[in-house]
C-alpha positions as CSV (number, residue, x, y, z in Angstrom):
1,M,172.5,-201.0,-177.1
2,R,169.8,-199.5,-179.3
3,E,166.2,-199.1,-178.1
4,R,164.8,-202.4,-179.3
5,G,165.4,-205.7,-181.0
6,V,168.5,-207.5,-179.6
7,I,169.0,-211.2,-179.0
8,W,172.0,-213.3,-177.9
9,R,173.7,-216.6,-178.4
10,L,176.1,-218.3,-176.0
11,G,179.3,-219.4,-177.6
12,A,182.8,-220.7,-177.1
13,S,184.0,-217.4,-175.7
14,A,181.4,-217.0,-172.9
15,L,179.1,-214.6,-174.7
16,A,179.4,-214.5,-178.5
17,A,177.2,-211.8,-179.9
18,L,174.4,-212.6,-182.3
19,T,172.2,-209.6,-183.1
20,I,168.5,-210.1,-183.4
21,A,167.7,-207.9,-183.0
22,G,159.4,-186.6,-189.7
23,C,159.6,-186.8,-193.5
24,T,161.2,-184.4,-196.1
25,T,161.6,-184.8,-199.8
26,L,164.7,-183.1,-201.2
27,L,164.9,-182.4,-204.9
28,G,162.5,-185.3,-205.5
29,D,160.4,-183.4,-208.0
30,S,163.1,-182.8,-210.5
31,T,165.9,-185.3,-209.9
32,G,164.1,-188.5,-208.9
33,V,165.9,-188.5,-205.6
34,T,164.1,-188.5,-202.2
35,H,165.6,-188.6,-198.8
36,S,163.7,-190.6,-196.2
37,R,163.4,-189.7,-192.5
38,T,162.1,-191.6,-189.5
39,G,158.8,-193.3,-190.1
40,E,158.8,-192.7,-193.9
41,N,157.9,-195.5,-196.3
42,P,157.9,-193.8,-199.7
43,A,156.5,-195.4,-202.9
44,P,159.1,-194.7,-205.6
45,V,158.3,-194.6,-209.3
46,V,159.0,-198.0,-210.8
47,P,162.0,-197.5,-213.1
48,E,161.6,-198.4,-216.8
49,G,162.9,-201.8,-217.7
50,T,162.7,-203.2,-214.2
51,D,160.3,-205.6,-212.6
52,P,157.5,-203.9,-210.7
53,D,158.2,-206.3,-207.9
54,D,161.5,-204.4,-207.3
55,S,159.7,-201.5,-205.7
56,L,157.6,-203.8,-203.6
57,I,160.7,-205.6,-202.3
58,G,162.4,-202.3,-201.4
59,R,159.3,-200.9,-199.7
60,R,159.0,-204.1,-197.6
61,E,162.6,-204.3,-196.5
62,H,163.1,-200.5,-196.0
63,P,161.6,-200.2,-192.5
64,R,163.5,-203.4,-191.4
65,I,166.8,-201.9,-192.6
66,I,166.1,-198.7,-190.7
67,A,165.4,-200.6,-187.5
68,S,168.5,-202.8,-188.0
69,F,170.9,-199.9,-188.4
70,G,169.8,-197.6,-185.5
71,G,167.2,-195.5,-187.3
72,V,167.5,-192.6,-189.7
73,Y,170.1,-189.9,-188.9
74,E,168.7,-186.5,-189.4
75,D,171.1,-183.6,-190.2
76,R,169.8,-181.0,-192.6
77,A,173.1,-180.0,-194.1
78,A,174.2,-183.6,-194.7
79,E,170.8,-184.5,-196.1
80,V,170.8,-181.7,-198.6
81,M,174.3,-182.4,-199.7
82,V,173.6,-186.2,-200.2
83,A,170.4,-185.5,-202.1
84,Q,172.1,-183.0,-204.4
85,M,174.9,-185.3,-205.1
86,A,172.6,-188.2,-205.8
87,G,170.6,-186.0,-208.2
88,K,173.8,-185.2,-210.2
89,L,174.7,-188.8,-210.3
90,L,171.3,-189.9,-211.5
91,S,171.4,-187.4,-214.3
92,A,174.9,-188.6,-215.2
93,A,173.7,-192.2,-215.3
94,N,171.2,-191.2,-218.0
95,R,168.3,-192.6,-216.0
96,P,165.7,-189.8,-216.2
97,N,162.7,-192.0,-215.4
98,E,164.2,-193.7,-212.3
99,N,163.6,-192.7,-208.7
100,F,166.0,-193.3,-205.9
101,T,165.3,-193.1,-202.2
102,V,168.6,-192.2,-200.3
103,T,168.6,-192.7,-196.5
104,I,171.4,-191.7,-194.0
105,L,171.4,-194.4,-191.3
106,D,172.3,-193.5,-187.7
107,S,175.2,-196.0,-187.5
108,P,178.9,-195.4,-186.9
109,E,179.7,-198.3,-189.1
110,V,181.4,-197.4,-192.4
111,N,178.7,-198.9,-194.7
112,A,176.6,-198.4,-197.8
113,F,174.3,-200.7,-199.7
114,A,171.3,-200.8,-202.0
115,L,168.0,-202.6,-202.3
116,P,165.8,-203.3,-205.4
117,G,163.5,-200.5,-206.2
118,G,166.1,-197.8,-205.9
119,Y,166.7,-197.8,-202.2
120,I,170.2,-196.6,-201.3
121,Y,171.7,-196.4,-197.8
122,V,174.7,-194.7,-196.4
123,T,175.7,-194.5,-192.8
124,R,176.8,-191.4,-190.9
125,G,180.0,-193.4,-190.3
126,I,180.8,-193.4,-194.0
127,L,180.1,-189.7,-194.2
128,A,182.5,-189.1,-191.4
129,L,185.3,-191.1,-193.1
130,A,185.0,-189.4,-196.6
131,N,187.1,-186.3,-197.1
132,D,185.3,-184.7,-200.0
133,E,182.2,-184.9,-202.2
134,S,184.0,-187.0,-204.9
135,E,184.8,-189.8,-202.4
136,L,181.2,-190.0,-201.3
137,A,180.0,-189.7,-204.9
138,T,181.9,-192.8,-205.9
139,V,180.2,-194.7,-203.1
140,L,176.7,-193.5,-204.1
141,A,177.4,-194.2,-207.7
142,H,178.7,-197.7,-206.9
143,E,175.4,-198.5,-205.1
144,M,173.4,-196.9,-207.9
145,A,175.2,-199.2,-210.3
146,H,174.2,-202.2,-208.3
147,V,170.6,-201.2,-208.8
148,T,170.7,-200.2,-212.4
149,L,172.7,-203.3,-213.3
150,R,170.1,-205.4,-211.5
151,H,172.5,-206.7,-209.0
152,A,170.3,-205.7,-206.2
153,R,167.5,-207.8,-207.6
154,A,169.7,-210.8,-207.9
155,R,170.8,-210.3,-204.3
156,S,167.2,-210.2,-203.2
157,N,166.5,-213.4,-205.1
158,K,169.3,-215.0,-203.2
159,V,167.8,-213.8,-199.9
160,R,164.7,-215.7,-200.7
161,T,166.7,-219.0,-200.5
162,T,167.8,-218.3,-197.0
163,Q,164.6,-219.1,-195.1
164,I,166.7,-221.6,-193.0
165,V,168.1,-218.5,-191.2
166,D,164.6,-217.4,-190.3
167,R,163.7,-220.9,-189.0
168,V,166.9,-221.1,-186.9
169,L,166.5,-217.7,-185.4
170,G,162.8,-218.2,-184.7
171,G,163.0,-221.7,-183.5
172,I,165.9,-221.2,-181.1
173,L,165.0,-217.8,-179.7
174,G,161.5,-217.1,-180.7
175,A,162.5,-214.0,-182.7
176,D,160.0,-211.7,-184.4
177,L,161.4,-212.0,-187.9
178,D,159.5,-209.0,-189.1
179,T,161.4,-206.7,-186.8
180,D,164.6,-208.4,-185.6
181,Q,168.0,-207.1,-186.6
182,S,169.7,-210.4,-186.8
183,S,167.5,-211.6,-189.6
184,A,168.0,-208.4,-191.7
185,R,171.8,-208.4,-191.3
186,A,172.1,-212.1,-191.8
187,K,170.2,-211.8,-195.1
188,L,172.4,-209.0,-196.2
189,S,175.5,-211.0,-195.4
190,L,174.3,-214.1,-197.1
191,A,173.3,-212.2,-200.2
192,A,176.6,-210.5,-200.7
193,F,177.4,-209.5,-204.3
194,S,179.8,-211.6,-206.2
195,Q,183.3,-210.4,-207.0
196,G,182.4,-209.9,-210.6
197,Q,179.4,-207.8,-209.6
198,E,181.5,-205.7,-207.3
199,L,184.1,-205.0,-210.0
200,E,181.3,-204.3,-212.5
201,A,179.7,-201.8,-210.1
202,D,183.1,-200.2,-209.5
203,R,183.6,-199.6,-213.1
204,E,180.1,-198.3,-213.8
205,G,180.1,-196.2,-210.6
206,I,183.4,-194.6,-211.5
207,R,182.1,-193.8,-215.0
208,I,178.9,-192.3,-213.5
209,A,180.9,-190.2,-211.0
210,A,183.2,-188.9,-213.7
211,R,180.3,-188.0,-216.0
212,A,178.8,-186.0,-213.1
213,G,182.0,-184.0,-212.9
214,Y,183.6,-185.7,-209.9
215,D,187.2,-186.9,-209.5
216,P,187.1,-190.5,-210.6
217,H,190.3,-191.2,-208.7
218,A,188.4,-190.7,-205.5
219,A,187.3,-194.4,-205.6
220,G,190.7,-195.9,-205.2
221,R,191.7,-193.2,-202.7
222,F,188.6,-193.9,-200.5
223,L,189.0,-197.7,-200.7
224,S,192.5,-197.4,-199.4
225,R,191.4,-195.2,-196.5
226,M,188.6,-197.6,-195.6
227,G,191.2,-200.3,-195.3
228,R,193.2,-198.2,-192.9
229,F,190.1,-197.4,-190.9
230,A,189.0,-201.0,-190.6
231,A,192.4,-202.0,-189.3
232,F,192.3,-199.1,-186.8
233,V,188.8,-200.2,-185.5
234,R,190.0,-203.8,-185.1
235,Q,192.6,-202.5,-182.6
236,G,189.7,-201.6,-180.3
237,E,191.0,-198.2,-179.3
238,T,188.0,-196.1,-180.3
239,D,184.2,-196.0,-179.4
240,V,183.4,-196.8,-183.1
241,E,181.7,-200.2,-183.2
242,E,183.0,-202.9,-185.5
243,G,180.2,-204.4,-187.4
244,D,179.2,-205.6,-190.9
245,D,180.9,-202.6,-192.5
246,F,181.3,-201.7,-196.2
247,L,184.6,-203.6,-196.5
248,S,183.0,-206.9,-195.3
249,S,180.9,-206.9,-198.4
250,H,183.1,-204.7,-200.6
251,P,186.6,-206.0,-199.8
252,S,189.3,-203.4,-200.4
253,T,191.9,-205.8,-201.9
254,P,195.0,-204.5,-203.7
255,D,193.7,-205.9,-206.9
256,R,190.4,-204.1,-206.5
257,I,192.1,-200.8,-205.7
258,E,194.4,-201.2,-208.7
259,A,191.3,-201.9,-210.9
260,A,189.6,-198.8,-209.6
261,V,192.7,-196.7,-210.3
262,S,193.0,-198.2,-213.8
263,S,189.3,-197.4,-214.5
264,A,189.9,-193.8,-213.3
265,R,193.0,-193.3,-215.5
266,R,191.0,-194.1,-218.6
267,L,188.7,-191.2,-217.7
268,G,191.2,-188.6,-216.8
269,E,194.3,-187.7,-214.7
270,P,194.2,-187.1,-211.0
271,G,193.1,-183.6,-210.2
272,E,190.9,-183.1,-213.2
273,G,187.5,-183.7,-211.6
274,V,185.7,-181.8,-208.8
275,T,186.4,-182.8,-205.2
276,D,184.6,-180.0,-203.3
277,R,186.5,-180.7,-200.1
278,G,185.6,-177.5,-198.4
279,R,181.9,-177.7,-199.1
280,Y,181.8,-181.3,-198.0
281,L,183.6,-180.7,-194.7
282,T,181.2,-177.8,-194.0
283,A,178.2,-180.1,-194.6
284,I,179.3,-182.8,-192.2
285,D,180.6,-180.4,-189.5
286,G,178.8,-181.4,-186.3
287,I,177.6,-184.8,-187.3
288,A,177.7,-187.4,-184.6
289,F,180.8,-189.7,-184.4
290,G,180.9,-193.1,-182.7
291,I,178.0,-194.8,-181.1
292,N,175.1,-192.4,-180.6
293,P,174.7,-191.7,-176.9
294,A,171.0,-191.5,-177.5
295,H,171.2,-195.3,-178.0
296,G,173.1,-195.7,-174.6
297,A,176.4,-194.6,-173.3
298,V,179.2,-196.2,-171.3
299,V,180.8,-194.0,-168.6
300,G,183.4,-195.9,-166.7
301,N,181.7,-199.1,-165.4
302,R,178.2,-197.6,-165.7
303,Y,175.8,-197.9,-168.7
304,I,173.3,-195.1,-169.1
305,H,170.4,-195.0,-171.6
306,P,169.0,-191.4,-171.9
307,G,166.2,-192.3,-174.2
308,L,164.9,-195.2,-172.0
309,D,165.8,-193.5,-168.8
310,F,167.6,-196.3,-167.0
311,T,171.2,-197.1,-165.8
312,F,173.1,-199.9,-164.3
313,A,176.8,-200.6,-163.3
314,V,179.0,-203.6,-163.4
315,P,181.8,-204.4,-160.9
316,G,185.0,-202.6,-161.4
317,R,186.9,-205.6,-162.7
318,Y,184.6,-205.7,-165.8
319,A,185.4,-203.8,-168.9
320,L,182.1,-202.5,-170.3
321,T,181.3,-201.9,-174.0
322,N,178.3,-200.8,-175.9
323,T,178.4,-202.6,-179.2
324,G,175.4,-200.8,-180.6
325,D,173.3,-204.0,-180.6
326,A,174.0,-205.0,-177.0
327,V,176.0,-204.1,-173.9
328,V,178.8,-206.5,-173.1
329,A,181.2,-206.6,-170.2
330,V,184.2,-209.0,-169.7
331,A,186.0,-209.5,-166.4
332,T,189.6,-210.0,-165.8
333,D,189.1,-213.7,-165.1
334,G,187.1,-214.3,-168.3
335,A,183.6,-214.1,-166.9
336,A,181.3,-212.1,-169.1
337,M,178.0,-210.2,-169.0
338,R,175.6,-209.4,-171.8
339,F,172.6,-207.0,-171.5
340,D,169.9,-206.8,-174.1
341,S,166.1,-206.5,-174.6
342,A,163.3,-208.9,-175.5
343,D,159.7,-208.5,-176.6
344,V,157.6,-210.2,-173.9
345,P,153.8,-209.6,-173.8
346,A,152.6,-207.7,-170.8
347,D,150.4,-210.6,-169.7
348,V,153.4,-213.0,-169.5
349,D,155.0,-213.0,-166.1
350,L,158.8,-213.0,-166.0
351,A,159.2,-216.3,-164.2
352,A,157.1,-218.0,-167.0
353,Y,159.2,-216.2,-169.5
354,L,162.4,-217.6,-168.1
355,K,160.9,-221.1,-168.1
356,S,159.6,-220.8,-171.7
357,G,162.4,-222.7,-173.2
358,W,164.7,-220.1,-174.6
359,V,167.5,-220.7,-172.0
360,A,169.5,-223.9,-172.6
361,G,170.2,-225.9,-169.4
362,L,167.9,-223.8,-167.2
363,D,167.3,-225.1,-163.7
364,P,163.6,-224.4,-163.2
365,D,163.9,-224.7,-159.4
366,S,166.4,-221.8,-159.4
367,V,163.8,-219.3,-160.7
368,T,163.0,-216.6,-158.2
369,T,160.9,-213.4,-158.5
370,G,161.1,-210.0,-156.8
371,R,161.9,-206.4,-157.5
372,T,165.0,-204.3,-158.0
373,N,164.6,-200.6,-157.2
374,G,160.9,-200.8,-158.0
375,A,161.2,-202.8,-161.2
376,E,159.7,-206.3,-161.6
377,L,162.5,-208.9,-161.6
378,A,162.9,-212.7,-162.2
379,T,166.3,-214.5,-161.9
380,A,167.4,-218.0,-162.7
381,E,170.5,-220.2,-163.1
382,A,171.5,-222.4,-166.0
383,A,174.4,-224.7,-166.8
384,T,175.8,-226.5,-169.9
385,E,178.7,-228.8,-170.3
386,K,181.2,-225.8,-170.5
387,W,179.4,-222.8,-168.9
388,T,177.6,-221.6,-165.8
389,F,175.0,-218.9,-166.2
390,H,173.1,-216.4,-164.0
391,I,170.2,-214.8,-165.9
392,A,167.8,-212.0,-165.0
393,A,164.8,-210.5,-166.7
394,V,163.7,-207.0,-165.6
395,R,160.5,-205.3,-166.7
396,Y,160.9,-201.6,-166.7
397,Q,158.4,-199.1,-168.1
398,G,156.7,-201.9,-170.0
399,Q,159.9,-203.3,-171.7
400,V,161.8,-206.4,-170.6
401,Y,165.6,-206.3,-170.4
402,R,167.9,-209.3,-169.9
403,F,171.1,-209.7,-168.0
404,I,173.1,-212.9,-168.9
405,F,176.2,-213.6,-166.9
406,A,178.5,-216.5,-168.0
407,A,181.6,-218.1,-166.6
408,D,183.4,-221.4,-167.1
409,K,182.5,-222.3,-163.5
410,G,180.4,-220.9,-160.8
411,S,181.8,-219.2,-157.7
412,E,180.8,-216.9,-154.8
413,R,182.4,-214.0,-156.6
414,F,180.6,-214.7,-159.9
415,S,177.3,-214.8,-158.0
416,A,178.1,-211.6,-156.2
417,D,179.0,-209.8,-159.5
418,F,175.6,-210.8,-160.8
419,S,173.7,-209.6,-157.7
420,E,175.6,-206.3,-157.6
421,T,174.8,-205.6,-161.2
422,I,171.1,-206.4,-160.9
423,D,170.8,-204.4,-157.7
424,S,172.3,-201.4,-159.5
425,F,169.6,-201.2,-162.2
426,R,167.6,-198.0,-161.6
427,D,166.1,-194.8,-163.0
428,A,168.7,-192.5,-164.6
429,R,169.4,-189.3,-162.7
430,Q,170.4,-186.0,-164.1
431,S,173.9,-186.5,-162.7
432,D,174.1,-189.7,-164.8
433,L,172.9,-187.9,-168.0
434,N,175.4,-185.0,-167.4
435,S,178.3,-187.5,-167.4
436,I,177.7,-188.7,-171.0
437,R,180.2,-187.7,-173.7
438,H,178.8,-186.7,-177.1
439,Y,181.4,-186.8,-179.9
440,V,181.0,-185.0,-183.2
441,I,183.1,-184.4,-186.3
442,R,184.5,-180.8,-186.4
443,S,186.1,-179.1,-189.4
444,V,189.1,-177.0,-188.4
445,T,191.2,-174.7,-190.5
446,A,195.0,-175.2,-190.4
447,R,196.8,-172.0,-189.4
448,S,200.2,-171.0,-190.6
449,G,202.9,-172.9,-188.7
450,E,200.7,-175.8,-187.8
451,S,201.5,-179.3,-188.7
452,A,199.6,-182.5,-189.1
453,D,201.1,-183.6,-185.7
454,S,199.9,-180.5,-183.9
455,L,196.4,-180.8,-185.4
456,A,196.3,-184.5,-184.3
457,R,197.1,-183.5,-180.7
458,R,193.7,-181.8,-180.6
459,M,192.0,-185.2,-180.6
460,D,190.7,-186.7,-177.4
461,V,192.6,-189.9,-176.6
462,R,189.3,-191.6,-175.8
463,T,188.3,-191.4,-179.4
464,G,191.5,-193.0,-180.7
465,G,193.7,-189.9,-180.4
466,E,196.3,-188.9,-182.9
467,E,196.2,-192.1,-184.9
468,L,192.5,-191.6,-185.7
469,F,193.2,-188.1,-186.9
470,Y,195.7,-189.4,-189.4
471,V,193.3,-192.1,-190.6
472,L,190.3,-189.8,-190.9
473,N,192.2,-187.2,-192.9
474,G,194.2,-189.6,-195.1
475,L,197.5,-188.4,-193.6
476,F,200.5,-189.9,-191.9
477,P,202.7,-188.6,-189.1
478,G,205.0,-185.9,-190.3
479,D,202.9,-185.1,-193.4
480,A,202.8,-181.4,-194.5
481,I,199.5,-179.6,-194.3
482,E,198.3,-176.6,-196.1
483,P,197.5,-173.4,-194.1
484,G,193.9,-172.4,-194.8
485,T,192.8,-175.9,-195.6
486,D,190.1,-177.6,-193.5
487,Y,190.8,-180.9,-191.7
488,K,188.6,-183.1,-189.5
489,I,188.9,-183.7,-185.8
490,V,186.7,-185.6,-183.4
491,A,185.6,-183.3,-180.5
492,L,183.2,-183.2,-177.6
493,K,179.8,-181.7,-178.6
């Protein structure tokens, strides 16, 4: 769970998730590329031939996107590399009067997208998956193409027709539509580019990358690996969250990969362009992998949030997961728990908040108030035709957090699970913080006599183990590796 802005909906599978949810300019003076950091809201130069409203749209949505995707990820080496690459691509696109703002988002999702006004976003997840500069260059060039071809503006216009989403979210859950994550992500999903626009951006992006000197065949190569990675994440054997990733809006179909390969062949043979694998892996060495523990970490059946200084535990029969937008636990009998946060004014007491209408089927007579380990607490029960709920609101250090337990029918055990979890909510101790695992990408050099299999065995099984190694490096079991060549592993920080 991130620091703020999460909501929930109750669905057919107990708890179906619905997310509501320092500044440096690099090369900006000569290349038209800036890199945004936390709190920045730059005012880019309006490109020639575009509507001045484009920059206003981008500036308005920029902080919402940052809030929706975990904030800005700050890593100096990665920032410099991305800005330099974007500068080369902008020159190759022959757009000397345009200005782009490139932001690295602190999200493990493999994602990239663009907004009108030259706002381009890549996640640290997509940086971790790419193997060389040419692969990331094709992603950046693809998003630049969406902007220069005015696709991003068309997408924004489509967003304007989706006010129904705002009304639904606001009406059902009282969401703050200026800050909530669900609104931002729902709009991005509803405003997905058409297949024709994607293919057009592919073709133009590959041409831009090739003119910048990069290997144009990297596009097809990276699309194929993203497909493998998406399949791996769906297996659920890694801490990487599955969200609205790049492939959900940029499907890696065989036809699309074939079209990318065909476009690249018209520009040159494989191996003719620059890849800069060694420099790329050096730049991303040490970047965070998986869900950022600063946004909360799962250790066994305990959830710990270092930044917000609290922890709680669920009973041992529950499997606990941090999805990035919420914390979810599912028991062996199908009962489920969801933990999230809510914006509740300080002058609204928690009992009144529970009775304010956002809980379907609430029994007002069940509302009780008290404290848990010093924190203000209110609890309630609710029931619908199919589900029984126990709900708690906890006010801790000025912020309200919610526990929602759901089961197909109530029982003493279900009630005891709820009480045990609520009673466990407390301040985080140093021993809790010391138990958190921080994973990062490391670049390792293959030694003589080593194989892909021996390198893969360096991977922690909790990260996805050997299979993840092969996916991250575009390898398969038994593949030969080159001594002296760098490869990626996921390691403890």
